[in-house]
C-alpha positions in Angstrom: 2.4 -10.0 -12.9 -1.3 -9.6 -12.4 -2.8 -6.1 -12.4 -6.3 -5.1 -11.5 -8.5 -3.4 -14.1 -11.3 -1.0 -13.6 -14.5 -3.0 -13.1 -12.7 -6.1 -11.9 -13.4 -7.4 -8.4 -11.0 -6.2 -5.8 -9.3 -9.1 -4.0 -10.6 -9.6 -0.4 -8.2 -9.2 2.5 -8.1 -9.5 6.2 -4.8 -8.1 7.7 -3.6 -6.9 11.2 -3.7 -3.2 11.9 -1.2 -1.3 14.1 -3.0 -2.7 17.1 -2.8 -6.3 15.9 -6.6 -6.4 15.2 -7.7 -7.9 11.9 -9.3 -5.3 9.4 -11.0 -6.7 6.2 -11.8 -4.8 3.0 -15.5 -5.7 3.6 -15.4 -3.9 7.1 -14.0 -0.8 5.5 -16.4 -0.9 2.7 -19.4 -1.1 5.2 -18.2 2.3 6.6 -17.8 4.1 3.4 -20.8 5.1 1.3 -18.6 6.1 -1.7 -15.8 3.5 -1.4 -12.3 2.8 0.0 -9.0 4.3 -1.0 -6.4 1.5 -0.6 -2.9 2.6 -0.9 0.2 0.4 -0.9 3.6 1.8 0.3 7.0 0.2 0.6 8.2 1.1 4.1 6.8 3.0 7.1 8.8 6.0 8.3 10.8 6.5 5.0 10.7 10.0 3.4 8.4 9.2 0.5 6.0 7.0 2.6 5.9 9.6 5.3 5.1 12.3 2.8 2.2 10.2 1.2 0.7 9.2 4.6 0.9 12.8 5.9 -0.9 13.9 2.7 -3.6 11.6 3.3 -3.7 12.5 6.9 -3.9 16.3 6.2 -6.9 15.7 3.8 -8.6 13.0 6.0 -11.7 15.3 6.7 -12.2 15.9 3.0 -12.0 12.1 2.3 -14.5 11.4 5.1 -16.9 14.1 4.0 -16.8 12.8 0.3 -17.7 9.4 1.7 -14.4 7.5 1.5 -12.4 5.6 3.9 -8.6 5.5 3.5 -6.3 2.5 4.4 -2.5 2.1 3.9 -0.8 -1.4 3.4 2.9 -2.2 3.6 5.0 -5.2 4.4 6.0 -3.7 7.7 5.5 -5.5 11.0 2.7 -4.5 13.2 5.1 -2.8 15.7 6.6 -0.5 13.0 3.0 0.5 11.9 2.2 1.3 15.4 5.3 3.6 15.8 4.7 5.2 12.4 0.9 5.9 12.9 1.4 7.2 16.4 4.4 9.6 15.5 2.6 10.9 12.3 -0.8 11.1 14.1 -2.5 9.0 11.3 -6.3 8.9 11.6 -6.7 5.9 9.2 -5.6 2.4 9.6 -2.3 1.0 8.5 -2.2 -2.7 7.7 0.6 -5.2 7.7 0.9 -7.7 4.8 4.2 -9.1 6.0 4.2 -12.2 3.8 3.0 -10.0 0.8 0.1 -12.3 -0.3 -2.3 -9.4 -0.6 0.1 -7.4 -2.4 0.7 -10.1 -4.8 -3.0 -10.5 -5.4 -3.3 -6.8 -6.2 -0.4 -6.7 -8.5 1.8 -4.4 -6.5 4.5 -6.8 -5.3 7.2 -7.6 -7.8 10.2 -6.3 -9.7 10.7 -2.5 -9.6 13.4 0.0 -10.6 14.7 2.5 -8.1 17.6 4.8 -9.1 18.5 2.5 -11.9 18.6 -0.6 -9.6 16.2 -3.5 -10.1 14.8 -5.0 -6.9 11.7 -6.9 -5.6 9.3 -5.1 -3.4 6.2 -2.9 -3.3 5.4 -0.8 -6.2 3.7 2.4 -4.7 0.2 2.1 -5.9 -3.3 3.3 -5.0 -6.8 2.0 -5.7 -10.3 3.2 -5.3 -12.7 0.5 -4.5 -16.4 0.9 -5.1 -19.0 -0.2 -2.4 -19.7 -3.3 -4.5 -16.1 -4.2 -4.0 -15.1 -3.6 -7.7 -12.1 -1.4 -8.8 -13.1 2.1 -9.6 -9.6 3.4 -10.2 -6.2 1.6 -10.3 -3.0 3.6 -10.2 0.3 1.6 -10.3 3.8 3.1 -9.8 2.7 6.4 -8.4 5.1 9.1 -6.9 4.6 9.9 -3.4 4.9 13.7 -3.8 1.7 15.3 -5.2 -0.1 11.9 -5.6 -2.8 12.4 -3.0 -3.6 15.9 -4.4 -3.9 14.5 -7.9 -6.2 11.7 -6.6 -8.4 14.1 -5.0 -8.8 16.3 -8.1 -9.5 13.2 -10.2 -12.3 12.1 -7.7 -13.7 15.5 -7.0 -12.7 15.4 -3.3 -12.2 19.0 -2.2 
C-alpha cells in the first residue's frame, strides 16, 4: 500500500460534497493561507467518526484563525454526508469518495484490524497539506478520541 511522506505532492482530488457540488483540493488550498487539513474517516454517524467530526467542528474557529481549512472524506454517499453534516452542524465540507479512488491514492484504503478482525476499508488518517500542495504532515491509523487536540498542539493551533 502506498503511503504519503512529508514533502511529497498531495494527490489531487475533485469529489462531491454533501450538496453534490464538486470540491477540489486546489479550491480548498486557494482559501487557506496555511494549508488544508484533510481527514479520512470510515463512516458518517458512527460513534468514533461523530466524535472526530465534532472535535473539528468545536475547534473550527481556531483552525480558521490559524489559516487552515478542514475537509473530511469518507466512502459514504452524498445523502449520508448531508444528513450527518446537518445533524452535527458541521461548518466544513464533507466529501464522498464512494469508489475510494482518492483514498487509495492517499494510502488510506486497505486492510485494517479492528477488534482483532481483519477487514478492508478506510484507515482513519489525517494529513496537513501545504499551500504548494505538498504534504506537511501525514498521520495514518489515528484514534478518533483526542486526535484533533493532539493535531492542534502539534501545529500550534490554539
